[in-house]
C-alpha positions in Angstrom: 18.2 16.0 -2.8 19.0 12.3 -1.8 16.9 9.9 -3.9 18.6 6.4 -2.3 20.3 5.2 0.6 21.5 1.9 1.2 23.6 0.7 4.2 23.2 -1.5 7.4 19.9 -1.4 9.3 20.7 -1.2 12.8 17.6 0.3 14.9 13.9 0.1 13.8 11.9 2.4 16.7 8.3 4.7 16.5 8.7 5.2 12.8 12.4 5.7 12.2 15.2 3.4 11.2 18.7 4.1 11.4 21.0 3.1 8.5 24.8 2.7 8.5 26.7 3.9 5.9 30.2 4.0 6.2 30.8 5.8 9.5 27.6 7.7 9.6 24.2 6.5 10.7 21.5 7.9 8.8 17.6 8.8 10.2 14.8 7.4 7.8 11.1 8.2 8.6 9.0 5.2 7.8 5.2 4.4 6.6 3.6 2.7 9.3 2.7 -0.3 7.2 6.5 -0.7 7.0 7.7 -1.1 10.2 7.1 -5.0 11.4 8.9 -5.9 8.4 11.9 -3.7 9.0 12.1 -4.9 12.5 12.6 -8.4 11.2 15.7 -7.2 9.0 17.9 -5.2 12.0 21.9 -5.8 10.8 20.9 -6.7 7.2 21.5 -4.5 4.3 18.6 -2.5 3.2 17.9 0.3 0.1 15.6 2.8 0.7 14.4 5.1 -2.4 14.1 8.4 -0.2 11.9 11.7 -0.4 14.1 14.5 0.9 12.6 17.6 2.4 12.5 19.9 5.1 10.6 20.2 8.3 9.5 23.3 10.3 10.3 23.7 13.4 9.0 26.1 16.2 6.4 27.5 13.9 8.7 28.0 11.5 11.4 29.5 12.8 13.8 26.9 11.6 13.8 23.8 9.6 15.4 20.5 9.9 16.3 18.1 6.8 14.6 14.7 7.2 14.5 11.5 4.7 11.1 9.3 4.1 12.2 6.0 3.2 10.2 3.8 0.2 10.9 0.1 -0.9 10.5 1.5 -4.6 10.0 4.8 -6.6 6.4 4.0 -7.7 5.7 3.9 -3.8 7.4 7.1 -3.0 5.4 8.5 -6.0 2.0 7.5 -4.5 2.9 8.8 -1.2 4.2 12.2 -2.8 0.2 12.0 -4.6 -1.2 11.1 -1.2 -0.1 14.4 0.7 -1.2 16.6 -2.1 -4.4 15.8 0.0 -5.7 18.7 1.4 -5.0 18.0 5.3 -2.5 15.7 4.9 1.0 16.3 5.6 3.8 14.1 5.5 4.1 13.1 9.2 0.2 12.7 9.3 0.6 10.3 6.0 3.3 8.4 7.5 1.0 7.3 10.8 -2.1 6.9 8.5 -0.5 4.3 5.5 -0.7 1.4 7.9 -2.2 -0.7 5.1 0.1 -1.6 2.4 0.0 1.0 -0.4 -1.6 -1.0 -3.0 -4.5 -1.6 -0.9 -4.9 1.8 -0.1 -5.1 2.8 -4.1 -7.7 0.2 -4.3 -10.0 1.6 -1.7 -9.5 5.0 -3.3 -9.9 3.6 -6.7 -13.2 2.0 -5.3 -14.2 4.5 -3.3 -14.6 3.1 -0.5 -15.0 5.8 1.9 -16.0 3.4 4.9 -12.3 1.3 4.4 -10.0 4.2 4.3 -11.8 5.5 7.2 -10.0 3.0 9.5 -6.9 3.8 8.4 -5.2 6.6 11.7 -6.5 10.0 11.4 -8.5 9.5 8.9 -12.3 10.4 9.2 -15.1 10.2 7.2 -14.5 14.2 5.8 -10.8 13.3 5.0 -11.6 10.1 3.5 -13.9 11.5 0.9 -11.7 13.9 0.1 -8.6 11.6 -0.5 -11.6 10.4 -2.7 -12.8 13.1 -4.7 -8.8 14.5 -5.1 -7.2 11.3 -6.1 -9.8 9.8 -8.3 -8.3 9.3 -12.1 -5.1 9.4 -10.3 -4.6 6.4 -8.7 -4.8 3.0 -10.8 -1.3 3.0 -12.0 -0.5 2.7 -8.0 -3.3 -0.3 -7.4 -0.2 -3.1 -8.6 2.0 -2.3 -5.4 1.3 -5.3 -3.3 1.5 -7.0 -6.8 5.1 -7.3 -6.7 6.8 -4.2 -6.5 6.8 -1.9 -3.2 4.4 -4.8 -1.5 4.9 -3.4 2.4 4.5 -5.2 5.5 1.3 -7.5 4.2 2.6 -7.6 0.5 6.1 -9.2 2.3 4.7 -11.4 5.0 2.2 -12.7 2.1 5.1 -13.6 -0.5 6.6 -15.1 2.1 3.5 -17.4 3.0 2.9 -18.2 -1.0 6.5 -19.2 -0.8 6.3 -22.1 2.1 5.9 -25.8 1.7 3.0 -27.1 0.9 3.2 -29.4 3.8 3.1 -26.4 5.8 -0.5 -25.1 4.7 -3.4 -25.1 6.6 -5.6 -27.7 5.3 -9.4 -28.1 6.2 -11.6 -31.6 5.7 -8.8 -33.4 4.6 -8.4 -31.7 1.3 -6.0 -29.6 -0.5 -3.9 -26.7 1.1 -5.7 -23.1 0.6 -2.2 -22.0 -0.1 -3.2 -23.6 -4.1 -6.7 -23.1 -4.5 -8.3 -22.1 -7.4 -5.6 -22.1 -10.5 -7.7 -24.2 -13.0 -4.8 -26.7 -13.2 -5.3 -30.5 -12.8 -3.9 -32.5 -9.8 -3.1 -36.2 -10.6 -5.9 -37.5 -8.6 -8.3 -35.6 -10.9 -9.3 -32.4 -8.6 -8.5 -28.9 -9.5 -5.3 -27.6 -7.9 -6.2 -25.1 -5.2 -5.0 -21.5 -6.1 -1.2 -20.5 -4.8 -2.3 -17.2 -4.2 -4.7 -17.9 -1.4 -2.2 -18.2 1.7 -0.7 -15.0 0.2 -4.4 -13.3 0.2 -5.5 -14.9 3.6 -1.8 -13.3 5.2 -2.1 -10.1 3.7 -5.8 -9.7 5.2 -4.4 -11.0 8.7 -1.4 -8.6 8.5 -3.9 -5.7 7.9 -6.6 -6.3 10.9 -3.5 -6.5 13.1 -2.1 -3.5 12.2 -5.8 -2.1 12.5 -6.1 -3.5 16.0 -6.9 -7.2 16.3 -5.2 -9.7 18.0 -3.4 -12.6 15.3 -5.6 -15.5 16.7 -8.5 -13.2 16.2 -8.2 -11.6 12.9 -7.0 -15.2 11.3 -10.8 -16.7 12.9 -12.2 -13.4 10.8 -10.5 -13.6 7.8 -11.4 -17.5 8.0 -15.1 -16.9 8.4 -15.5 -14.1 6.0 -13.5 -17.0 3.6 -16.0 -19.4 4.3 -18.8 -16.9 3.5 -17.4 -16.1 0.2 -14.7 -18.1 -1.4 -14.7 -16.3 -4.2 -13.2 -13.3 -2.7 -9.5 -12.6 -4.3 -8.3 -9.3 -3.4 -7.4 -8.5 0.1 -8.9 -5.4 0.5 -12.3 -6.8 0.0 -11.3 -9.8 2.5 -10.5 -7.4 5.1 -13.8 -5.1 4.6 -15.5 -8.9 4.6 -13.7 -9.8 8.0 -14.7 -6.7 9.7 -18.4 -7.4 8.7 -17.8 -10.6 10.8 -16.7 -8.7 14.0 
């Protein structure tokens, strides 16, 4: 059983990553949510926590060993739980999981069937089955994207949150959104903006892009949703609100 692999990332393409370990290059299947992030890391050293399984070929006449790679053991556990749902195998789950895992977990915990149906290959009946079969089992995975196993959008959000304030977008000459709502007081007596809002916006934009929106359109939808409801603090809720702005 191969449970972890570390080496040089040499290629990412069509749901696969190639990792060179010594003189051997291993093929690792990856979730759709991680593909863009990993493309930006080609040439760097990476580590995958892996799921090792046998995939049937030729109607089960032969089997090929496969590796699926995740950012953390918790992401791997979530994937294994997700694939216990009737009708969802490993390959379908890899294609369907285009949102960060923590966001998908939150949608399941909230029984948000409508948003789950925006995932590739997940129709309403499958979404309802996911909710029914996983309710009560999913809460511990909602932390994904808040520090552990963040996926594409979580990684992009973390980078955006760490950017200098001078590069953050401003509106009406006020403080940048990157720090909105912390409750701290600035030197001029105004509330300091909350640091996580730029990450929130970035996460939502990344998910909308993965769902087919252009980046410009996604940004506009997210900003309109935030203008309508500035109290939104969860990325999945912001995505849902942005989709309603279309």
